[in-house]
mmCIF entry with sequence, helices, sheets and N, C-alpha, C, O atoms, coordinates in Angstrom:
data_MODEL
# 
_entry.id   MODEL 
# 
_entity.id                         1 
_entity.type                       polymer 
_entity.pdbx_number_of_molecules   1 
# 
_entity_poly.entity_id                      1 
_entity_poly.type                           'polypeptide(L)' 
_entity_poly.nstd_linkage                   no 
_entity_poly.nstd_monomer                   no 
_entity_poly.pdbx_seq_one_letter_code       RQPGPEVAEQLSIYQETLKAKTKQLKSLASEVNK 
_entity_poly.pdbx_seq_one_letter_code_can   RQPGPEVAEQLSIYQETLKAKTKQLKSLASEVNK 
_entity_poly.pdbx_strand_id                 A 
# 
loop_
_entity_poly_seq.entity_id 
_entity_poly_seq.num 
_entity_poly_seq.mon_id 
_entity_poly_seq.hetero 
1 1  ARG n 
1 2  GLN n 
1 3  PRO n 
1 4  GLY n 
1 5  PRO n 
1 6  GLU n 
1 7  VAL n 
1 8  ALA n 
1 9  GLU n 
1 10 GLN n 
1 11 LEU n 
1 12 SER n 
1 13 ILE n 
1 14 TYR n 
1 15 GLN n 
1 16 GLU n 
1 17 THR n 
1 18 LEU n 
1 19 LYS n 
1 20 ALA n 
1 21 LYS n 
1 22 THR n 
1 23 LYS n 
1 24 GLN n 
1 25 LEU n 
1 26 LYS n 
1 27 SER n 
1 28 LEU n 
1 29 ALA n 
1 30 SER n 
1 31 GLU n 
1 32 VAL n 
1 33 ASN n 
1 34 LYS n 
# 
_struct_asym.id          A 
_struct_asym.entity_id   1 
# 
_struct_conf.conf_type_id            HELX_P 
_struct_conf.id                      HELX_P1 
_struct_conf.pdbx_PDB_helix_id       AA1 
_struct_conf.beg_label_comp_id       PRO 
_struct_conf.beg_label_asym_id       A 
_struct_conf.beg_label_seq_id        5 
_struct_conf.pdbx_beg_PDB_ins_code   ? 
_struct_conf.end_label_comp_id       VAL 
_struct_conf.end_label_asym_id       A 
_struct_conf.end_label_seq_id        32 
_struct_conf.pdbx_end_PDB_ins_code   ? 
_struct_conf.beg_auth_comp_id        PRO 
_struct_conf.beg_auth_asym_id        A 
_struct_conf.beg_auth_seq_id         5 
_struct_conf.end_auth_comp_id        VAL 
_struct_conf.end_auth_asym_id        A 
_struct_conf.end_auth_seq_id         32 
_struct_conf.pdbx_PDB_helix_class    1 
_struct_conf.details                 ? 
_struct_conf.pdbx_PDB_helix_length   28 
# 
_struct_conf_type.id          HELX_P 
_struct_conf_type.criteria    ? 
_struct_conf_type.reference   ? 
# 
loop_
_atom_site.group_PDB 
_atom_site.id 
_atom_site.type_symbol 
_atom_site.label_atom_id 
_atom_site.label_alt_id 
_atom_site.label_comp_id 
_atom_site.label_asym_id 
_atom_site.label_entity_id 
_atom_site.label_seq_id 
_atom_site.pdbx_PDB_ins_code 
_atom_site.Cartn_x 
_atom_site.Cartn_y 
_atom_site.Cartn_z 
_atom_site.occupancy 
_atom_site.B_iso_or_equiv 
_atom_site.pdbx_formal_charge 
_atom_site.auth_seq_id 
_atom_site.auth_comp_id 
_atom_site.auth_asym_id 
_atom_site.auth_atom_id 
_atom_site.pdbx_PDB_model_num 
ATOM 1   N N  . ARG A 1 1  ? 24.421 -33.864 1.488   1.00 0.00 ? 1  ARG A N  1 
ATOM 2   C CA . ARG A 1 1  ? 25.096 -34.971 0.811   1.00 0.00 ? 1  ARG A CA 1 
ATOM 3   C C  . ARG A 1 1  ? 26.268 -34.474 -0.005  1.00 0.00 ? 1  ARG A C  1 
ATOM 4   O O  . ARG A 1 1  ? 26.125 -33.630 -0.890  1.00 0.00 ? 1  ARG A O  1 
ATOM 5   N N  . GLN A 1 2  ? 27.421 -35.011 0.308   1.00 0.00 ? 2  GLN A N  1 
ATOM 6   C CA . GLN A 1 2  ? 28.640 -34.623 -0.396  1.00 0.00 ? 2  GLN A CA 1 
ATOM 7   C C  . GLN A 1 2  ? 28.904 -35.618 -1.529  1.00 0.00 ? 2  GLN A C  1 
ATOM 8   O O  . GLN A 1 2  ? 28.925 -36.828 -1.306  1.00 0.00 ? 2  GLN A O  1 
ATOM 9   N N  . PRO A 1 3  ? 29.105 -35.101 -2.743  1.00 0.00 ? 3  PRO A N  1 
ATOM 10  C CA . PRO A 1 3  ? 29.429 -36.019 -3.842  1.00 0.00 ? 3  PRO A CA 1 
ATOM 11  C C  . PRO A 1 3  ? 30.769 -36.705 -3.599  1.00 0.00 ? 3  PRO A C  1 
ATOM 12  O O  . PRO A 1 3  ? 31.750 -36.064 -3.222  1.00 0.00 ? 3  PRO A O  1 
ATOM 13  N N  . GLY A 1 4  ? 30.796 -38.010 -3.817  1.00 0.00 ? 4  GLY A N  1 
ATOM 14  C CA . GLY A 1 4  ? 32.001 -38.771 -3.530  1.00 0.00 ? 4  GLY A CA 1 
ATOM 15  C C  . GLY A 1 4  ? 33.046 -38.636 -4.623  1.00 0.00 ? 4  GLY A C  1 
ATOM 16  O O  . GLY A 1 4  ? 32.791 -38.040 -5.669  1.00 0.00 ? 4  GLY A O  1 
ATOM 17  N N  . PRO A 1 5  ? 34.232 -39.198 -4.373  1.00 0.00 ? 5  PRO A N  1 
ATOM 18  C CA . PRO A 1 5  ? 35.323 -39.143 -5.358  1.00 0.00 ? 5  PRO A CA 1 
ATOM 19  C C  . PRO A 1 5  ? 34.981 -39.846 -6.666  1.00 0.00 ? 5  PRO A C  1 
ATOM 20  O O  . PRO A 1 5  ? 35.536 -39.528 -7.717  1.00 0.00 ? 5  PRO A O  1 
ATOM 21  N N  . GLU A 1 6  ? 34.058 -40.810 -6.589  1.00 0.00 ? 6  GLU A N  1 
ATOM 22  C CA . GLU A 1 6  ? 33.691 -41.535 -7.813  1.00 0.00 ? 6  GLU A CA 1 
ATOM 23  C C  . GLU A 1 6  ? 32.979 -40.615 -8.800  1.00 0.00 ? 6  GLU A C  1 
ATOM 24  O O  . GLU A 1 6  ? 33.041 -40.816 -10.013 1.00 0.00 ? 6  GLU A O  1 
ATOM 25  N N  . VAL A 1 7  ? 32.294 -39.592 -8.253  1.00 0.00 ? 7  VAL A N  1 
ATOM 26  C CA . VAL A 1 7  ? 31.621 -38.622 -9.120  1.00 0.00 ? 7  VAL A CA 1 
ATOM 27  C C  . VAL A 1 7  ? 32.654 -37.808 -9.889  1.00 0.00 ? 7  VAL A C  1 
ATOM 28  O O  . VAL A 1 7  ? 32.519 -37.592 -11.093 1.00 0.00 ? 7  VAL A O  1 
ATOM 29  N N  . ALA A 1 8  ? 33.682 -37.361 -9.183  1.00 0.00 ? 8  ALA A N  1 
ATOM 30  C CA . ALA A 1 8  ? 34.749 -36.588 -9.813  1.00 0.00 ? 8  ALA A CA 1 
ATOM 31  C C  . ALA A 1 8  ? 35.459 -37.428 -10.867 1.00 0.00 ? 8  ALA A C  1 
ATOM 32  O O  . ALA A 1 8  ? 35.844 -36.927 -11.924 1.00 0.00 ? 8  ALA A O  1 
ATOM 33  N N  . GLU A 1 9  ? 35.625 -38.709 -10.564 1.00 0.00 ? 9  GLU A N  1 
ATOM 34  C CA . GLU A 1 9  ? 36.283 -39.614 -11.503 1.00 0.00 ? 9  GLU A CA 1 
ATOM 35  C C  . GLU A 1 9  ? 35.457 -39.759 -12.774 1.00 0.00 ? 9  GLU A C  1 
ATOM 36  O O  . GLU A 1 9  ? 35.990 -39.698 -13.882 1.00 0.00 ? 9  GLU A O  1 
ATOM 37  N N  . GLN A 1 10 ? 34.145 -39.952 -12.603 1.00 0.00 ? 10 GLN A N  1 
ATOM 38  C CA . GLN A 1 10 ? 33.249 -40.070 -13.756 1.00 0.00 ? 10 GLN A CA 1 
ATOM 39  C C  . GLN A 1 10 ? 33.281 -38.805 -14.596 1.00 0.00 ? 10 GLN A C  1 
ATOM 40  O O  . GLN A 1 10 ? 33.248 -38.857 -15.826 1.00 0.00 ? 10 GLN A O  1 
ATOM 41  N N  . LEU A 1 11 ? 33.348 -37.657 -13.909 1.00 0.00 ? 11 LEU A N  1 
ATOM 42  C CA . LEU A 1 11 ? 33.359 -36.376 -14.595 1.00 0.00 ? 11 LEU A CA 1 
ATOM 43  C C  . LEU A 1 11 ? 34.618 -36.241 -15.446 1.00 0.00 ? 11 LEU A C  1 
ATOM 44  O O  . LEU A 1 11 ? 34.552 -35.779 -16.585 1.00 0.00 ? 11 LEU A O  1 
ATOM 45  N N  . SER A 1 12 ? 35.759 -36.642 -14.900 1.00 0.00 ? 12 SER A N  1 
ATOM 46  C CA . SER A 1 12 ? 36.997 -36.516 -15.667 1.00 0.00 ? 12 SER A CA 1 
ATOM 47  C C  . SER A 1 12 ? 37.013 -37.479 -16.847 1.00 0.00 ? 12 SER A C  1 
ATOM 48  O O  . SER A 1 12 ? 37.538 -37.156 -17.912 1.00 0.00 ? 12 SER A O  1 
ATOM 49  N N  . ILE A 1 13 ? 36.434 -38.667 -16.653 1.00 0.00 ? 13 ILE A N  1 
ATOM 50  C CA . ILE A 1 13 ? 36.310 -39.622 -17.755 1.00 0.00 ? 13 ILE A CA 1 
ATOM 51  C C  . ILE A 1 13 ? 35.422 -39.038 -18.840 1.00 0.00 ? 13 ILE A C  1 
ATOM 52  O O  . ILE A 1 13 ? 35.729 -39.130 -20.029 1.00 0.00 ? 13 ILE A O  1 
ATOM 53  N N  . TYR A 1 14 ? 34.319 -38.437 -18.416 1.00 0.00 ? 14 TYR A N  1 
ATOM 54  C CA . TYR A 1 14 ? 33.381 -37.810 -19.350 1.00 0.00 ? 14 TYR A CA 1 
ATOM 55  C C  . TYR A 1 14 ? 34.069 -36.704 -20.149 1.00 0.00 ? 14 TYR A C  1 
ATOM 56  O O  . TYR A 1 14 ? 33.884 -36.589 -21.360 1.00 0.00 ? 14 TYR A O  1 
ATOM 57  N N  . GLN A 1 15 ? 34.870 -35.889 -19.445 1.00 0.00 ? 15 GLN A N  1 
ATOM 58  C CA . GLN A 1 15 ? 35.566 -34.789 -20.110 1.00 0.00 ? 15 GLN A CA 1 
ATOM 59  C C  . GLN A 1 15 ? 36.580 -35.312 -21.118 1.00 0.00 ? 15 GLN A C  1 
ATOM 60  O O  . GLN A 1 15 ? 36.729 -34.755 -22.205 1.00 0.00 ? 15 GLN A O  1 
ATOM 61  N N  . GLU A 1 16 ? 37.274 -36.383 -20.753 1.00 0.00 ? 16 GLU A N  1 
ATOM 62  C CA . GLU A 1 16 ? 38.228 -36.994 -21.687 1.00 0.00 ? 16 GLU A CA 1 
ATOM 63  C C  . GLU A 1 16 ? 37.522 -37.493 -22.941 1.00 0.00 ? 16 GLU A C  1 
ATOM 64  O O  . GLU A 1 16 ? 37.991 -37.284 -24.060 1.00 0.00 ? 16 GLU A O  1 
ATOM 65  N N  . THR A 1 17 ? 36.387 -38.155 -22.734 1.00 0.00 ? 17 THR A N  1 
ATOM 66  C CA . THR A 1 17 ? 35.600 -38.668 -23.857 1.00 0.00 ? 17 THR A CA 1 
ATOM 67  C C  . THR A 1 17 ? 35.149 -37.531 -24.756 1.00 0.00 ? 17 THR A C  1 
ATOM 68  O O  . THR A 1 17 ? 35.213 -37.616 -25.982 1.00 0.00 ? 17 THR A O  1 
ATOM 69  N N  . LEU A 1 18 ? 34.687 -36.456 -24.109 1.00 0.00 ? 18 LEU A N  1 
ATOM 70  C CA . LEU A 1 18 ? 34.223 -35.291 -24.848 1.00 0.00 ? 18 LEU A CA 1 
ATOM 71  C C  . LEU A 1 18 ? 35.353 -34.696 -25.678 1.00 0.00 ? 18 LEU A C  1 
ATOM 72  O O  . LEU A 1 18 ? 35.156 -34.311 -26.830 1.00 0.00 ? 18 LEU A O  1 
ATOM 73  N N  . LYS A 1 19 ? 36.549 -34.624 -25.072 1.00 0.00 ? 19 LYS A N  1 
ATOM 74  C CA . LYS A 1 19 ? 37.707 -34.074 -25.771 1.00 0.00 ? 19 LYS A CA 1 
ATOM 75  C C  . LYS A 1 19 ? 38.044 -34.909 -26.994 1.00 0.00 ? 19 LYS A C  1 
ATOM 76  O O  . LYS A 1 19 ? 38.319 -34.378 -28.070 1.00 0.00 ? 19 LYS A O  1 
ATOM 77  N N  . ALA A 1 20 ? 38.020 -36.224 -26.815 1.00 0.00 ? 20 ALA A N  1 
ATOM 78  C CA . ALA A 1 20 ? 38.332 -37.135 -27.918 1.00 0.00 ? 20 ALA A CA 1 
ATOM 79  C C  . ALA A 1 20 ? 37.304 -37.000 -29.037 1.00 0.00 ? 20 ALA A C  1 
ATOM 80  O O  . ALA A 1 20 ? 37.657 -36.987 -30.217 1.00 0.00 ? 20 ALA A O  1 
ATOM 81  N N  . LYS A 1 21 ? 36.037 -36.901 -28.661 1.00 0.00 ? 21 LYS A N  1 
ATOM 82  C CA . LYS A 1 21 ? 34.964 -36.752 -29.654 1.00 0.00 ? 21 LYS A CA 1 
ATOM 83  C C  . LYS A 1 21 ? 35.116 -35.456 -30.437 1.00 0.00 ? 21 LYS A C  1 
ATOM 84  O O  . LYS A 1 21 ? 34.941 -35.425 -31.655 1.00 0.00 ? 21 LYS A O  1 
ATOM 85  N N  . THR A 1 22 ? 35.447 -34.382 -29.717 1.00 0.00 ? 22 THR A N  1 
ATOM 86  C CA . THR A 1 22 ? 35.644 -33.085 -30.360 1.00 0.00 ? 22 THR A CA 1 
ATOM 87  C C  . THR A 1 22 ? 36.783 -33.158 -31.362 1.00 0.00 ? 22 THR A C  1 
ATOM 88  O O  . THR A 1 22 ? 36.698 -32.618 -32.465 1.00 0.00 ? 22 THR A O  1 
ATOM 89  N N  . LYS A 1 23 ? 37.855 -33.841 -30.958 1.00 0.00 ? 23 LYS A N  1 
ATOM 90  C CA . LYS A 1 23 ? 39.007 -34.000 -31.846 1.00 0.00 ? 23 LYS A CA 1 
ATOM 91  C C  . LYS A 1 23 ? 38.605 -34.763 -33.094 1.00 0.00 ? 23 LYS A C  1 
ATOM 92  O O  . LYS A 1 23 ? 38.970 -34.382 -34.206 1.00 0.00 ? 23 LYS A O  1 
ATOM 93  N N  . GLN A 1 24 ? 37.850 -35.845 -32.913 1.00 0.00 ? 24 GLN A N  1 
ATOM 94  C CA . GLN A 1 24 ? 37.356 -36.646 -34.033 1.00 0.00 ? 24 GLN A CA 1 
ATOM 95  C C  . GLN A 1 24 ? 36.522 -35.797 -34.982 1.00 0.00 ? 24 GLN A C  1 
ATOM 96  O O  . GLN A 1 24 ? 36.705 -35.841 -36.199 1.00 0.00 ? 24 GLN A O  1 
ATOM 97  N N  . LEU A 1 25 ? 35.600 -35.021 -34.406 1.00 0.00 ? 25 LEU A N  1 
ATOM 98  C CA . LEU A 1 25 ? 34.718 -34.183 -35.210 1.00 0.00 ? 25 LEU A CA 1 
ATOM 99  C C  . LEU A 1 25 ? 35.512 -33.157 -35.992 1.00 0.00 ? 25 LEU A C  1 
ATOM 100 O O  . LEU A 1 25 ? 35.216 -32.890 -37.157 1.00 0.00 ? 25 LEU A O  1 
ATOM 101 N N  . LYS A 1 26 ? 36.535 -32.574 -35.346 1.00 0.00 ? 26 LYS A N  1 
ATOM 102 C CA . LYS A 1 26 ? 37.336 -31.559 -36.013 1.00 0.00 ? 26 LYS A CA 1 
ATOM 103 C C  . LYS A 1 26 ? 38.100 -32.145 -37.182 1.00 0.00 ? 26 LYS A C  1 
ATOM 104 O O  . LYS A 1 26 ? 38.175 -31.532 -38.246 1.00 0.00 ? 26 LYS A O  1 
ATOM 105 N N  . SER A 1 27 ? 38.672 -33.334 -36.994 1.00 0.00 ? 27 SER A N  1 
ATOM 106 C CA . SER A 1 27 ? 39.416 -33.952 -38.092 1.00 0.00 ? 27 SER A CA 1 
ATOM 107 C C  . SER A 1 27 ? 38.468 -34.379 -39.207 1.00 0.00 ? 27 SER A C  1 
ATOM 108 O O  . SER A 1 27 ? 38.814 -34.316 -40.387 1.00 0.00 ? 27 SER A O  1 
ATOM 109 N N  . LEU A 1 28 ? 37.276 -34.812 -38.825 1.00 0.00 ? 28 LEU A N  1 
ATOM 110 C CA . LEU A 1 28 ? 36.252 -35.144 -39.811 1.00 0.00 ? 28 LEU A CA 1 
ATOM 111 C C  . LEU A 1 28 ? 35.876 -33.913 -40.631 1.00 0.00 ? 28 LEU A C  1 
ATOM 112 O O  . LEU A 1 28 ? 35.772 -33.972 -41.856 1.00 0.00 ? 28 LEU A O  1 
ATOM 113 N N  . ALA A 1 29 ? 35.677 -32.807 -39.937 1.00 0.00 ? 29 ALA A N  1 
ATOM 114 C CA . ALA A 1 29 ? 35.299 -31.561 -40.595 1.00 0.00 ? 29 ALA A CA 1 
ATOM 115 C C  . ALA A 1 29 ? 36.392 -31.110 -41.558 1.00 0.00 ? 29 ALA A C  1 
ATOM 116 O O  . ALA A 1 29 ? 36.098 -30.632 -42.654 1.00 0.00 ? 29 ALA A O  1 
ATOM 117 N N  . SER A 1 30 ? 37.641 -31.259 -41.155 1.00 0.00 ? 30 SER A N  1 
ATOM 118 C CA . SER A 1 30 ? 38.727 -30.830 -42.031 1.00 0.00 ? 30 SER A CA 1 
ATOM 119 C C  . SER A 1 30 ? 38.832 -31.745 -43.252 1.00 0.00 ? 30 SER A C  1 
ATOM 120 O O  . SER A 1 30 ? 39.235 -31.309 -44.330 1.00 0.00 ? 30 SER A O  1 
ATOM 121 N N  . GLU A 1 31 ? 38.467 -33.013 -43.072 1.00 0.00 ? 31 GLU A N  1 
ATOM 122 C CA . GLU A 1 31 ? 38.414 -33.930 -44.216 1.00 0.00 ? 31 GLU A CA 1 
ATOM 123 C C  . GLU A 1 31 ? 37.363 -33.470 -45.222 1.00 0.00 ? 31 GLU A C  1 
ATOM 124 O O  . GLU A 1 31 ? 37.597 -33.472 -46.431 1.00 0.00 ? 31 GLU A O  1 
ATOM 125 N N  . VAL A 1 32 ? 36.213 -33.080 -44.707 1.00 0.00 ? 32 VAL A N  1 
ATOM 126 C CA . VAL A 1 32 ? 35.102 -32.647 -45.561 1.00 0.00 ? 32 VAL A CA 1 
ATOM 127 C C  . VAL A 1 32 ? 35.450 -31.346 -46.283 1.00 0.00 ? 32 VAL A C  1 
ATOM 128 O O  . VAL A 1 32 ? 35.077 -31.142 -47.438 1.00 0.00 ? 32 VAL A O  1 
ATOM 129 N N  . ASN A 1 33 ? 36.175 -30.468 -45.579 1.00 0.00 ? 33 ASN A N  1 
ATOM 130 C CA . ASN A 1 33 ? 36.467 -29.147 -46.133 1.00 0.00 ? 33 ASN A CA 1 
ATOM 131 C C  . ASN A 1 33 ? 37.585 -29.146 -47.168 1.00 0.00 ? 33 ASN A C  1 
ATOM 132 O O  . ASN A 1 33 ? 37.861 -28.114 -47.781 1.00 0.00 ? 33 ASN A O  1 
ATOM 133 N N  . LYS A 1 34 ? 38.220 -30.273 -47.364 1.00 0.00 ? 34 LYS A N  1 
ATOM 134 C CA . LYS A 1 34 ? 39.332 -30.337 -48.324 1.00 0.00 ? 34 LYS A CA 1 
ATOM 135 C C  . LYS A 1 34 ? 38.858 -30.093 -49.739 1.00 0.00 ? 34 LYS A C  1 
ATOM 136 O O  . LYS A 1 34 ? 39.661 -30.111 -50.671 1.00 0.00 ? 34 LYS A O  1 
# 
């Protein structure tokens, strides 16, 4: 069974979400560290 293109699409969406969350967490952390 070959994973379809929709799987790759979901993965890239997931990675984007993860990136955004990481950015949020980092800015939150810098707020706390002030």
